[in-house]
MINU-899963 format. One line per 2 residues: their letters; for each residue y, z, x of C-alpha. Coordinates in nm, 2 decimals, padded with zeros to 4 digits. Example, Ala and Ser with C-alpha at 12.3 -4.5 7.8 and 13.67 -1.06 7.14 Angstrom:
as = -00.45:00.78:01.23 ~ -00.11:00.71:01.37
END
This chain:
mr = 02.76:00.57:06.54 ~ 02.38:00.67:06.51
ai = 02.48:01.02:06.67 ~ 02.73:01.05:06.38
yk = 02.49:00.90:06.12 ~ 02.21:01.16:06.23
re = 02.45:01.43:06.17 ~ 02.60:01.34:05.84
lr = 02.29:01.29:05.70 ~ 02.15:01.61:05.83
sy = 02.44:01.80:05.72 ~ 02.36:01.68:05.36
fc = 02.01:01.75:05.34 ~ 02.06:02.10:05.57
sf = 02.30:02.19:05.27 ~ 02.24:02.22:04.91
tg = 02.47:01.94:04.84 ~ 02.24:01.66:04.93
wl = 01.94:01.79:04.74 ~ 02.16:01.87:04.43
fv = 02.26:01.50:04.40 ~ 01.91:01.38:04.42
av = 01.79:01.58:04.21 ~ 02.08:01.58:03.92
nl = 01.99:01.19:03.97 ~ 01.61:01.23:03.95
fv = 01.62:01.44:03.64 ~ 01.89:01.20:03.45
mg = 01.66:00.89:03.55 ~ 01.38:01.02:03.47
ly = 01.49:01.16:03.13 ~ 01.59:00.82:03.03
fi = 01.30:00.62:03.14 ~ 01.09:00.86:02.94
vy = 01.24:00.80:02.61 ~ 01.31:00.42:02.66
nm = 01.00:00.30:02.86 ~ 00.72:00.54:02.77
lm = 00.84:00.59:02.42 ~ 01.00:00.30:02.29
gy = 00.84:00.07:02.52 ~ 01.10:-00.13:02.66
pt = 01.00:-00.39:02.91 ~ 01.26:-00.34:03.17
ia = 01.43:-00.02:03.34 ~ 01.76:-00.22:03.29
yv = 01.80:-00.02:02.97 ~ 01.75:00.31:03.20
lq = 02.00:00.20:03.50 ~ 02.26:00.10:03.25
si = 02.26:00.40:03.03 ~ 02.27:00.66:03.33
vf = 02.52:00.47:03.60 ~ 02.77:00.70:03.39
tf = 02.65:00.97:03.61 ~ 02.82:00.83:03.90
iv = 03.13:00.94:03.77 ~ 03.07:01.29:03.85
ti = 02.80:01.29:04.09 ~ 02.95:01.08:04.37
pi = 03.25:01.28:04.40 ~ 03.10:01.61:04.47
lt = 02.89:01.42:04.73 ~ 03.19:01.27:04.91
mr = 03.50:01.50:04.86 ~ 03.43:01.68:05.14
tl = 03.33:01.43:05.40 ~ 03.67:01.37:05.57
se = 03.91:01.57:05.39 ~ 03.73:01.92:05.46
er = 03.70:01.80:05.87 ~ 04.10:01.74:05.80
kn = 04.12:02.11:05.66 ~ 03.91:02.25:05.93
kt = 04.09:02.07:06.20 ~ 03.74:01.94:06.30
dq = 03.89:01.61:06.26 ~ 04.03:01.64:06.61
li = 03.74:01.54:06.76 ~ 03.71:01.19:06.56
lt = 04.10:01.19:06.65 ~ 04.04:01.20:07.01
ap = 03.68:01.09:07.04 ~ 03.60:00.79:07.25
vs = 03.43:00.62:06.95 ~ 03.57:00.36:06.75
vg = 03.74:00.48:06.42 ~ 03.50:00.16:06.24
ri = 03.20:00.32:06.39 ~ 03.29:00.64:06.31
vl = 03.36:00.57:05.91 ~ 03.05:00.34:05.91
gk = 02.81:00.63:06.03 ~ 02.93:00.85:05.80
yl = 02.88:00.58:05.51 ~ 02.56:00.49:05.62
al = 02.46:00.86:05.58 ~ 02.60:00.88:05.21
at = 02.40:00.52:05.13 ~ 02.11:00.69:05.26
vl = 02.14:00.98:05.01 ~ 02.20:00.76:04.76
fv = 01.89:00.54:04.82 ~ 01.65:00.86:04.82
pt = 01.66:00.84:04.39 ~ 01.74:00.42:04.37
af = 01.42:00.43:04.54 ~ 01.26:00.64:04.31
mg = 01.34:00.39:04.03 ~ 01.22:00.10:04.25
il = 00.88:00.24:04.24 ~ 00.85:00.31:03.83
pl = 00.84:-00.11:03.75 ~ 00.50:-00.09:03.94
fl = 00.37:00.15:03.70 ~ 00.51:00.04:03.39
mr = 00.30:-00.31:03.45 ~ 00.03:-00.10:03.34
gg = 00.16:-00.08:03.02 ~ 00.21:-00.47:02.95
ef = 00.39:-00.73:02.96 ~ 00.72:-00.61:03.24
qm = 01.03:-00.80:03.31 ~ 01.00:-00.74:03.69
gv = 01.30:-00.97:03.79 ~ 01.53:-00.81:03.55
sy = 01.42:-00.46:03.66 ~ 01.46:-00.51:04.02
as = 01.81:-00.70:03.99 ~ 01.88:-00.41:03.82
vl = 01.80:-00.17:04.11 ~ 02.02:-00.37:04.33
gf = 02.28:-00.40:04.10 ~ 02.27:00.00:04.06
fl = 02.24:00.07:04.44 ~ 02.53:-00.17:04.50
yg = 02.74:-00.02:04.25 ~ 02.67:00.35:04.36
cl = 02.73:00.21:04.71 ~ 03.10:00.09:04.63
al = 03.14:00.45:04.45 ~ 03.06:00.59:04.77
av = 03.28:00.38:04.97 ~ 03.56:00.47:04.71
gl = 03.52:00.84:04.72 ~ 03.50:00.82:05.10
fl = 03.81:00.61:05.12 ~ 04.02:00.88:04.89
ss = 03.85:01.17:05.10 ~ 04.03:01.09:05.39
lt = 04.37:01.06:05.24 ~ 04.40:01.46:05.19
es = 04.27:01.75:05.34 ~ 04.25:01.94:04.99
vv = 03.86:01.89:04.90 ~ 03.92:01.95:04.51
ia = 04.20:01.67:04.50 ~ 03.98:01.44:04.69
av = 03.73:01.52:04.40 ~ 03.96:01.45:04.13
ls = 04.10:01.15:04.27 ~ 03.74:01.02:04.29
fg = 03.67:01.10:03.98 ~ 03.96:00.92:03.86
al = 03.91:00.61:04.01 ~ 03.59:00.56:03.95
fl = 03.67:00.66:03.59 ~ 03.92:00.37:03.56
gy = 03.68:00.15:03.71 ~ 03.38:00.24:03.45
im = 03.62:00.19:03.16 ~ 03.80:-00.14:03.30
pg = 03.60:-00.42:03.11 ~ 03.73:-00.26:02.81
is = 04.13:-00.26:02.95 ~ 04.11:-00.61:03.10
nl = 03.93:-00.75:02.79 ~ 04.18:-00.60:02.54
lt = 04.47:-00.75:02.75 ~ 04.32:-01.09:02.80
tt = 04.26:-01.11:02.43 ~ 04.53:-00.95:02.27
gt = 04.79:-01.02:02.48 ~ 05.02:-01.36:02.36
ss = 05.19:-01.40:02.65 ~ 05.05:-01.55:03.00
vt = 05.21:-01.22:03.20 ~ 04.96:-01.00:03.02
aa = 04.68:-01.22:03.05 ~ 04.79:-01.26:03.42
ig = 04.75:-00.85:03.45 ~ 04.44:-00.82:03.28
kv = 04.26:-01.09:03.52 ~ 04.42:-00.88:03.75
ls = 04.29:-00.55:03.62 ~ 03.91:-00.72:03.59
cf = 03.90:-00.71:03.98 ~ 03.85:-00.32:03.95
dm = 03.61:-00.38:03.70 ~ 03.31:-00.21:03.90
vs = 03.07:-00.22:03.60 ~ 03.07:-00.57:03.47
rf = 02.87:-00.68:03.76 ~ 02.60:-00.48:03.76
dt = 02.58:-00.54:03.39 ~ 02.53:-00.89:03.47
ls = 02.23:-00.83:03.71 ~ 02.08:-00.60:03.48
sg = 02.08:-00.88:03.20 ~ 01.87:-01.12:03.41
yf = 02.12:-01.31:03.61 ~ 02.12:-01.30:04.01
el = 02.44:-01.38:04.05 ~ 02.59:-01.42:04.40
ea = 02.93:-01.35:04.31 ~ 02.83:-01.01:04.18
vv = 02.64:-00.91:04.49 ~ 02.95:-01.09:04.68
yy = 03.19:-00.83:04.47 ~ 03.04:-00.52:04.56
lt = 02.97:-00.60:04.95 ~ 03.32:-00.71:04.95
ai = 03.47:-00.43:04.81 ~ 03.29:-00.18:04.99
al = 03.41:-00.39:05.33 ~ 03.78:-00.34:05.22
al = 03.75:00.05:05.09 ~ 03.57:00.13:05.45
fc = 03.83:-00.11:05.62 ~ 04.12:00.10:05.43
ta = 03.93:00.43:05.55 ~ 03.89:00.35:05.89
qt = 04.25:00.19:05.89 ~ 04.41:00.59:05.74
iq = 04.22:00.72:06.03 ~ 04.34:00.49:06.29
kr = 04.70:00.55:06.17 ~ 04.63:00.95:06.19
ry = 04.48:00.88:06.57 ~ 04.75:00.66:06.71
nv = 04.99:00.92:06.56 ~ 04.86:01.20:06.74
ag = 04.89:01.01:07.06 ~ 05.27:00.92:07.02
gg = 05.22:00.55:06.82 ~ 05.45:00.63:06.56
lk = 05.60:00.36:06.35 ~ 05.47:00.04:06.54
vg = 05.12:00.15:06.47 ~ 05.19:00.24:06.09
af = 05.32:-00.12:06.05 ~ 05.00:-00.23:06.19
sv = 04.77:-00.04:05.95 ~ 04.95:-00.18:05.67
tg = 04.94:-00.54:05.78 ~ 04.56:-00.49:05.85
il = 04.50:-00.40:05.48 ~ 04.73:-00.65:05.36
lm = 04.49:-00.92:05.58 ~ 04.17:-00.75:05.44
iv = 04.29:-00.77:05.09 ~ 04.35:-01.13:05.09
lt = 04.06:-01.24:05.27 ~ 03.88:-01.01:05.01
vv = 04.04:-01.18:04.72 ~ 04.02:-01.54:04.91
vn = 03.63:-01.48:04.98 ~ 03.55:-01.41:04.60
lg = 03.77:-01.68:04.47 ~ 03.58:-01.92:04.70
ln = 03.27:-01.81:04.48 ~ 03.40:-02.04:04.15
yv = 03.37:-02.35:04.34 ~ 03.00:-02.33:04.42
pe = 02.82:-02.49:04.14 ~ 02.67:-02.23:03.92
qy = 02.33:-02.38:04.00 ~ 02.35:-02.27:04.33
ss = 02.49:-01.94:04.26 ~ 02.32:-01.80:04.01
fd = 01.94:-01.74:03.94 ~ 01.76:-01.63:03.58
lt = 01.53:-01.41:03.63 ~ 01.45:-01.36:03.30
en = 01.05:-01.39:03.18 ~ 01.12:-01.66:02.95
rl = 01.40:-01.83:03.17 ~ 01.66:-01.74:02.87
ya = 01.97:-01.84:03.07 ~ 01.84:-02.16:03.28
lt = 01.88:-02.47:03.12 ~ 01.53:-02.63:03.06
de = 01.38:-02.97:03.22 ~ 01.47:-03.15:02.88
tk = 01.82:-03.03:02.89 ~ 01.88:-03.17:03.28
af = 01.74:-03.50:03.19 ~ 01.97:-03.54:02.91
ls = 02.26:-03.47:03.03 ~ 02.21:-03.64:03.35
gl = 02.17:-03.98:03.15 ~ 02.49:-03.90:02.95
se = 02.74:-04.19:02.99 ~ 03.02:-04.09:02.82
di = 03.29:-03.83:02.85 ~ 03.22:-03.49:02.66
ti = 03.50:-03.22:02.62 ~ 03.40:-02.89:02.49
yv = 03.67:-02.69:02.37 ~ 03.58:-02.30:02.38
la = 03.80:-02.12:02.14 ~ 03.82:-01.80:02.35
ee = 04.03:-01.64:02.61 ~ 03.91:-01.79:02.97
ga = 03.71:-01.48:03.08 ~ 03.72:-01.29:02.79
gd = 03.43:-01.47:02.58 ~ 03.07:-01.44:02.58
ad = 02.96:-01.39:02.96 ~ 02.59:-01.57:02.87
fs = 02.72:-01.84:02.70 ~ 02.99:-01.90:02.94
kt = 02.73:-01.92:03.23 ~ 02.52:-02.19:03.02
le = 02.83:-02.46:02.93 ~ 02.88:-02.40:03.32
rm = 02.57:-02.51:03.43 ~ 02.58:-02.79:03.16
ad = 02.95:-02.89:03.33 ~ 02.72:-02.86:03.64
qs = 02.49:-03.08:03.54 ~ 02.70:-03.38:03.44
gh = 03.04:-03.51:03.54 ~ 03.09:-03.61:03.20
ik = 03.11:-03.25:03.07 ~ 03.46:-03.10:03.08
ik = 03.51:-02.73:02.96 ~ 03.87:-02.66:02.79
yv = 03.93:-02.30:02.68 ~ 04.19:-02.26:02.40
sp = 04.33:-01.90:02.31 ~ 04.29:-01.86:01.94
ak = 04.61:-01.62:01.98 ~ 04.80:-01.86:02.17
np = 04.69:-02.19:01.98 ~ 04.55:-02.04:01.63
nf = 04.60:-02.43:01.47 ~ 04.40:-02.57:01.76
yq = 04.09:-02.58:01.49 ~ 04.27:-02.80:01.21
ny = 04.26:-03.11:01.46 ~ 03.90:-03.13:01.40
te = 03.79:-02.90:01.07 ~ 03.91:-02.75:00.79
tq = 03.76:-02.43:00.80 ~ 03.81:-02.20:01.08
ps = 03.54:-02.12:01.33 ~ 03.48:-01.79:01.45
tg = 03.63:-01.66:01.79 ~ 03.41:-01.78:02.09
sl = 03.30:-02.15:01.88 ~ 03.28:-02.45:02.04
iv = 03.46:-02.79:01.94 ~ 03.24:-03.06:02.11
eg = 03.43:-03.42:02.09 ~ 03.32:-03.76:02.18
ek = 03.39:-04.10:02.20 ~ 03.27:-04.15:01.85
rs = 03.31:-03.82:01.65 ~ 03.31:-03.46:01.68
tv = 03.16:-03.15:01.58 ~ 03.20:-02.78:01.57
vd = 02.93:-02.52:01.74 ~ 03.00:-02.16:01.52
yg = 02.95:-01.84:01.76 ~ 02.74:-01.72:01.48
di = 02.48:-01.96:01.54 ~ 02.46:-01.89:01.88
yt = 02.25:-01.57:01.82 ~ 01.93:-01.55:01.59
ye = 01.92:-01.21:01.39 ~ 01.66:-01.04:01.15
md = 01.65:-00.74:00.96 ~ 01.50:-00.40:01.11
ys = 01.41:-00.27:00.79 ~ 01.33:00.08:01.00
ty = 01.72:00.12:01.06 ~ 01.83:-00.14:00.77
sy = 02.06:-00.31:01.04 ~ 02.02:-00.69:01.17
qt = 01.88:-00.72:01.56 ~ 01.96:-01.00:01.76
tg = 01.62:-01.17:01.84 ~ 01.72:-01.51:02.02
yd = 01.94:-01.71:02.23 ~ 02.05:-02.03:02.12
ge = 02.33:-02.11:02.30 ~ 02.16:-02.42:02.49
gq = 01.98:-02.54:02.22 ~ 02.28:-02.57:01.99
tv = 02.52:-02.67:02.28 ~ 02.33:-02.99:02.32
sa = 02.25:-03.09:01.99 ~ 02.61:-03.11:01.93
ia = 02.63:-03.30:02.27 ~ 02.37:-03.56:02.13
yv = 02.53:-03.56:01.79 ~ 02.88:-03.66:01.90
tt = 02.74:-03.94:02.14 ~ 02.43:-04.10:01.90
ed = 02.44:-04.39:01.74 ~ 02.25:-04.30:01.40
mp = 02.17:-04.02:01.19 ~ 01.85:-04.04:01.10
vf = 01.71:-03.89:00.74 ~ 01.37:-03.76:00.65
ya = 01.27:-03.64:00.32 ~ 01.03:-03.37:00.27
ig = 00.82:-03.47:-00.06 ~ 00.81:-03.20:-00.30
gh = 00.71:-03.11:-00.63 ~ 00.32:-03.07:-00.54
ge = 00.29:-02.72:-00.43 ~ 00.37:-02.82:-00.08
le = 00.45:-02.56:00.18 ~ 00.82:-02.50:00.24
le = 00.94:-02.60:00.61 ~ 01.10:-02.26:00.74
ek = 01.43:-02.25:00.88 ~ 01.34:-02.26:01.26
fv = 01.17:-02.58:01.15 ~ 01.48:-02.72:00.95
nt = 01.71:-02.63:01.24 ~ 01.50:-02.83:01.49
it = 01.54:-03.15:01.31 ~ 01.91:-03.06:01.26
ke = 01.91:-02.98:01.65 ~ 01.79:-03.34:01.66
na = 02.05:-03.51:01.49 ~ 01.86:-03.58:01.19
sc = 01.91:-03.44:00.87 ~ 01.61:-03.30:00.64
et = 01.63:-03.35:00.22 ~ 01.39:-03.26:-00.01
lm = 01.31:-03.56:-00.25 ~ 01.11:-03.51:-00.56
ly = 00.90:-03.85:-00.60 ~ 00.95:-03.87:-00.97
sv = 01.30:-03.90:-00.98 ~ 01.31:-04.22:-00.76
de = 01.15:-04.57:-00.82 ~ 01.08:-04.60:-00.45
ip = 01.14:-04.41:-00.13 ~ 01.49:-04.46:-00.03
ed = 01.60:-04.72:00.20 ~ 01.79:-04.47:00.47
aq = 01.48:-04.28:00.50 ~ 01.35:-04.26:00.90
gv = 01.04:-04.07:00.77 ~ 00.89:-03.87:00.51
il = 00.70:-03.52:00.53 ~ 00.39:-03.42:00.38
na = 00.36:-03.09:00.44 ~ 00.03:-02.91:00.31
pt = 00.03:-03.01:-00.07 ~ -00.19:-02.78:-00.28
sd = -00.21:-03.03:-00.57 ~ -00.29:-03.40:-00.58
ys = -00.01:-03.66:-00.61 ~ 00.00:-03.87:-00.88
ke = -00.14:-04.23:-00.84 ~ 00.22:-04.36:-00.87
da = 00.38:-04.12:-00.65 ~ 00.07:-04.19:-00.39
ek = 00.17:-04.56:-00.43 ~ 00.54:-04.54:-00.35
ii = 00.43:-04.36:-00.05 ~ 00.20:-04.61:00.07
ay = 00.41:-04.90:-00.05 ~ 00.71:-04.73:00.21
lq = 00.46:-04.70:00.50 ~ 00.34:-05.09:00.45
kg = 00.72:-05.14:00.53 ~ 00.72:-04.98:00.83
gn = 00.81:-04.64:00.74 ~ 00.70:-04.33:00.95
al = 00.54:-04.03:00.85 ~ 00.48:-03.64:00.94
iv = 00.14:-03.56:00.73 ~ -00.01:-03.21:00.75
st = -00.31:-03.14:00.55 ~ -00.42:-02.82:00.35
mt = -00.74:-02.62:00.24 ~ -00.75:-02.66:-00.15
eg = -01.05:-02.62:-00.41 ~ -00.95:-02.89:-00.66
em = -00.99:-03.27:-00.54 ~ -00.71:-03.47:-00.35
tn = -00.81:-03.84:-00.42 ~ -00.46:-03.96:-00.40
fk = -00.33:-03.77:-00.12 ~ -00.63:-03.91:00.05
si = -00.58:-04.23:-00.02 ~ -00.27:-04.20:00.21
ld = -00.47:-04.03:00.47 ~ -00.69:-04.38:00.44
fy = -00.40:-04.59:00.47 ~ -00.42:-04.52:00.82
gi = -00.81:-04.52:00.84 ~ -00.82:-04.12:00.86
te = -01.04:-03.90:00.67 ~ -01.04:-03.51:00.67
vd = -01.39:-03.32:00.78 ~ -01.53:-03.09:00.53
gt = -01.48:-02.74:00.57 ~ -01.30:-02.53:00.84
iv = -01.31:-02.56:01.22 ~ -01.53:-02.28:01.39
eq = -01.47:-02.26:01.76 ~ -01.76:-02.15:01.97
dr = -01.63:-02.17:02.31 ~ -01.42:-01.87:02.39
ny = -01.15:-02.10:02.62 ~ -01.01:-02.23:02.30
yy = -01.00:-01.93:02.02 ~ -00.82:-01.60:02.00
qn = -01.00:-01.31:01.91 ~ -01.11:-01.50:01.58
py = -01.30:-01.81:01.61 ~ -01.08:-01.97:01.35
yl = -00.79:-01.89:01.56 ~ -00.75:-02.22:01.73
fp = -00.61:-02.29:02.07 ~ -00.68:-02.63:02.09
ei = -00.73:-02.85:02.39 ~ -00.35:-03.04:02.44
as = -00.39:-03.40:02.53 ~ -00.21:-03.59:02.76
ae = 00.07:-03.81:02.56 ~ 00.44:-03.88:02.57
vt = 00.46:-03.64:02.25 ~ 00.32:-03.36:02.42
as = 00.45:-03.37:02.75 ~ 00.68:-03.11:02.69
la = 00.36:-02.86:02.67 ~ 00.19:-02.95:02.97
ds = 00.00:-02.65:03.11 ~ 00.08:-02.48:02.75
lv = -00.09:-02.35:02.45 ~ -00.04:-02.43:02.12
fa = -00.20:-02.20:01.81 ~ -00.35:-02.36:01.49
pf = -00.53:-02.16:01.30 ~ -00.79:-02.20:01.01
sk = -00.73:-02.57:01.10 ~ -00.93:-02.91:00.97
gl = -01.14:-03.16:01.15 ~ -00.99:-03.55:01.11
sy = -01.19:-03.84:01.18 ~ -01.10:-04.19:01.24
dd = -01.27:-04.50:01.33 ~ -01.15:-04.63:01.68
dt = -01.29:-04.96:01.64 ~ -00.96:-05.15:01.43
mg = -00.94:-05.44:01.63 ~ -00.60:-05.34:01.74
ev = -00.44:-05.30:01.42 ~ -00.41:-04.92:01.44
ly = -00.36:-04.71:01.76 ~ -00.50:-04.37:01.75
tp = -00.39:-04.11:02.01 ~ -00.55:-03.76:01.99
ll = -00.30:-03.52:02.03 ~ -00.47:-03.16:01.98
tt = -00.89:-03.17:02.02 ~ -01.15:-02.87:02.04
sg = -01.44:-02.81:02.24 ~ -01.78:-02.98:02.20
sa = -01.95:-02.66:02.09 ~ -01.69:-02.60:01.77
fs = -01.84:-02.72:01.48 ~ -01.66:-02.73:01.06
kt = -01.81:-02.45:00.85 ~ -01.84:-02.60:00.49
di = -01.95:-02.29:00.33 ~ -01.68:-02.00:00.38
td = -01.75:-01.66:00.24 ~ -01.53:-01.46:00.44
nt = -01.31:-01.50:00.75 ~ -01.56:-01.30:00.92
dy = -01.88:-01.52:00.88 ~ -01.86:-01.73:01.23
sk = -02.24:-01.82:01.17 ~ -02.33:-02.17:01.17
ga = -02.53:-02.30:00.87 ~ -02.77:-02.61:00.81
nd = -02.52:-02.80:00.59 ~ -02.21:-02.74:00.90
id = -02.07:-03.00:01.06 ~ -02.14:-03.04:01.45
gp = -01.82:-03.11:01.67 ~ -01.58:-03.21:01.84
ft = -01.30:-03.27:01.62 ~ -00.95:-03.37:01.63
vs = -00.71:-03.12:01.53 ~ -00.43:-03.35:01.55
ve = -00.36:-03.74:01.60 ~ -00.08:-03.98:01.65
ve = -00.10:-04.30:01.47 ~ 00.08:-04.66:01.51
ks = -00.01:-04.91:01.25 ~ 00.10:-05.25:01.25
te = 00.24:-05.40:00.90 ~ 00.21:-05.71:00.72
dg = 00.58:-05.80:00.80 ~ 00.53:-05.76:01.20
gt = 00.65:-05.38:01.18 ~ 00.50:-05.04:01.30
sh = 00.43:-04.79:01.10 ~ 00.45:-04.47:01.30
ay = 00.29:-04.14:01.20 ~ 00.15:-03.80:01.29
vv = -00.11:-03.62:01.13 ~ -00.20:-03.27:01.13
gg = -00.51:-03.08:01.02 ~ -00.36:-02.71:01.00
es = -00.13:-02.61:00.77 ~ -00.07:-02.32:00.94
lf = 00.03:-02.49:01.30 ~ 00.44:-02.54:01.18
ts = 00.47:-02.21:01.04 ~ 00.65:-01.94:01.23
la = 00.38:-01.65:01.26 ~ 00.16:-01.94:01.46
dd = 00.44:-02.03:01.67 ~ 00.50:-01.65:01.73
ma = 00.13:-01.65:01.90 ~ 00.24:-01.95:02.13
pg = 00.61:-01.85:02.21 ~ 00.83:-02.20:02.10
nn = 00.52:-02.40:02.16 ~ 00.45:-02.51:01.82
vk = 00.82:-02.57:01.72 ~ 00.81:-02.76:02.07
lf = 00.55:-02.99:01.94 ~ 00.73:-03.02:01.62
ss = 01.08:-03.09:01.78 ~ 00.88:-03.37:01.97
mi = 00.69:-03.54:01.67 ~ 01.05:-03.52:01.50
sm = 01.24:-03.70:01.80 ~ 00.94:-03.96:01.80
la = 00.97:-04.03:01.45 ~ 01.34:-04.05:01.44
dh = 01.28:-04.32:01.74 ~ 01.50:-04.10:01.99
es = 01.46:-04.19:02.36 ~ 01.41:-03.81:02.49
sv = 01.38:-03.52:02.29 ~ 01.72:-03.30:02.28
av = 01.60:-03.02:02.07 ~ 01.58:-02.67:02.25
pv = 01.37:-02.38:02.06 ~ 01.58:-02.07:02.04
ks = 01.49:-01.86:02.35 ~ 01.34:-01.52:02.24
ls = 01.57:-01.23:02.31 ~ 01.23:-00.96:02.22
mp = 00.92:-00.88:02.42 ~ 00.64:-00.74:02.31
nl = 00.69:-00.34:02.41 ~ 00.46:-00.13:02.62
vf = 00.21:00.07:02.52 ~ 00.13:00.36:02.70
ka = -00.15:00.66:02.56 ~ 00.03:01.01:02.46
qt = -00.16:01.19:02.76 ~ -00.03:00.93:03.02
ay = 00.33:00.96:02.85 ~ 00.30:01.34:02.83
ia = 00.20:01.36:03.24 ~ 00.45:01.13:03.30
av = 00.75:01.33:03.13 ~ 00.63:01.66:03.29
lc = 00.62:01.47:03.63 ~ 00.97:01.31:03.60
vi = 01.19:01.54:03.38 ~ 01.05:01.85:03.53
vi = 00.82:01.86:03.83 ~ 01.00:01.62:04.08
pl = 01.35:01.73:04.04 ~ 01.26:02.12:03.99
at = 01.07:02.05:04.33 ~ 01.33:01.90:04.51
la = 01.60:02.16:04.38 ~ 01.38:02.44:04.56
ag = 01.31:02.24:04.86 ~ 01.69:02.19:04.87
lm = 01.74:02.60:04.82 ~ 01.50:02.69:05.05
iw = 01.64:02.48:05.33 ~ 01.98:02.60:05.25
lr = 01.88:03.01:05.26 ~ 01.70:02.96:05.53
rr = 01.99:02.83:05.74 ~ 02.21:03.10:05.60
rr = 01.96:03.37:05.72 ~ 02.03:03.23:06.07
END
């Protein structure tokens, strides 16, 4: 086999064919690499490989068309048919030579991530999984081309057959999905599933998306083995025909191929019974598709059966969302996933809701109640004003599903009232959604319209009022707290007197420190000393933030008397360093100097308070000294952590045993940034110099051999 491998490899690089294949692939790779990574700044090369994989439809037939068909045409295959070497070794030697030619441009792509790391945060795991998928896809295409080359002695026919087979494999995802989703009969759906076995692209796309799937790798390896086995059987049949084997050997060839097909199918189907957590791995930087520890703990604690109906044909829905559901089912034996085809059962949703959900939506049913998770809520979108189109920015499949499961299993549905009418900062959508995910509701309450806080209030939210409460309004809130009510209080900076607002803080024994915190320890701020990254204390509410950061710009310090004879329990959550001070006279945001009237730290930025009430109950509150802490701008600086802290506070106030609100997982990453000169040099090298040098080397070798 080694001799055949060396001979074949030498033939590719002593002729112009191998060099041309490498040069064309390097040119296309370099062109897309410059556009996507260097100019557009995409932080992964997966986009490059997904865009150029179509070139295999043309380049691989040219590479493989002569491998066996030309030998058959020139009658040199007689050496193969009569050689004292097993056919399997002959086929494997030729195939490995082809794979080595493919490996050359693939190795070039494998080097590029090491360079792209210099441009910023780069998705290394996703990129190398994509490189592996690209190489496996190419290897399968080579195996198909080699097999088709063994069927004919015409080089042109071999090329045309290979082109047609690879083209069908490339468009097969669309064909199989069309039959699966639009077919109303079980026969049509079955045909669609059978055709999906010839889908050569979807597994590569899965690996490129950040999923390292064992099923995808095994599919390519078994399909390659099947194609090579069929090639060997084709040659074996001709070898025995030459030796006079006749019909007996032909029957053996067909039987062997059928057995190999059955084995291939059994191996791939067997992987369906391997739990998702053992057969696929999330390689994305922000763990987009893996379940969070909070979700795992919540699902493991389920004690009642949950049925999740997916309004889609099985195998035809959102692949990423389906993987999330499968992992949830693997995590808990109480969760059952059932697919309901909207085409076959269009009125199924009417048993649960009057409004028809979109295709791909979920109906989550528990023993107490049911709810709908619309597919439109699985992803979040933002308007890109440069193109005036919506861009997908986040994946919320896990969060929405866990929230729905918690909803159908919870005993009560708490209500939080956000106090309004005093210039409060309105809670942004992502924070309102966090409350909803905690299976609670958030309603705005104007104090002038009620005599007291409603009895169903689980808590009140005072979010950075800019004008003071009236004395009567403050008394309504304090009366509610004295009865054991809960509160989330966010302080704010304002020039006016806030006497009545401060009386609410005084109920908990908390006072605001004058001024704004300036942090002098470089480990506790970002670029600007007003932009705090406070230390996160160890507490139950901050357990999910271990080894993380929250961003608290322009915060006020909070002080309290911890010697309260056990009536009030204070737990600091966010604190500054000892070198911080509170600047009482801010002229502009660039003045960080300490004045004579400034107050020395350290300071508490957020504190948890539990106060015993006269009726034997407990009032639970979280007080925050920074009005920007619970905003999207601050949360983007510590992706998801500010929302996670808010979620934990709401969960604790709602008296949930554990937080089940999973923040939206961002699909966007900061773009890579390169100097214009660096991009220019890379463009010249990747698009011009390297491909032309490859062509020139191949041309020189080819001309030199022709002169001999």
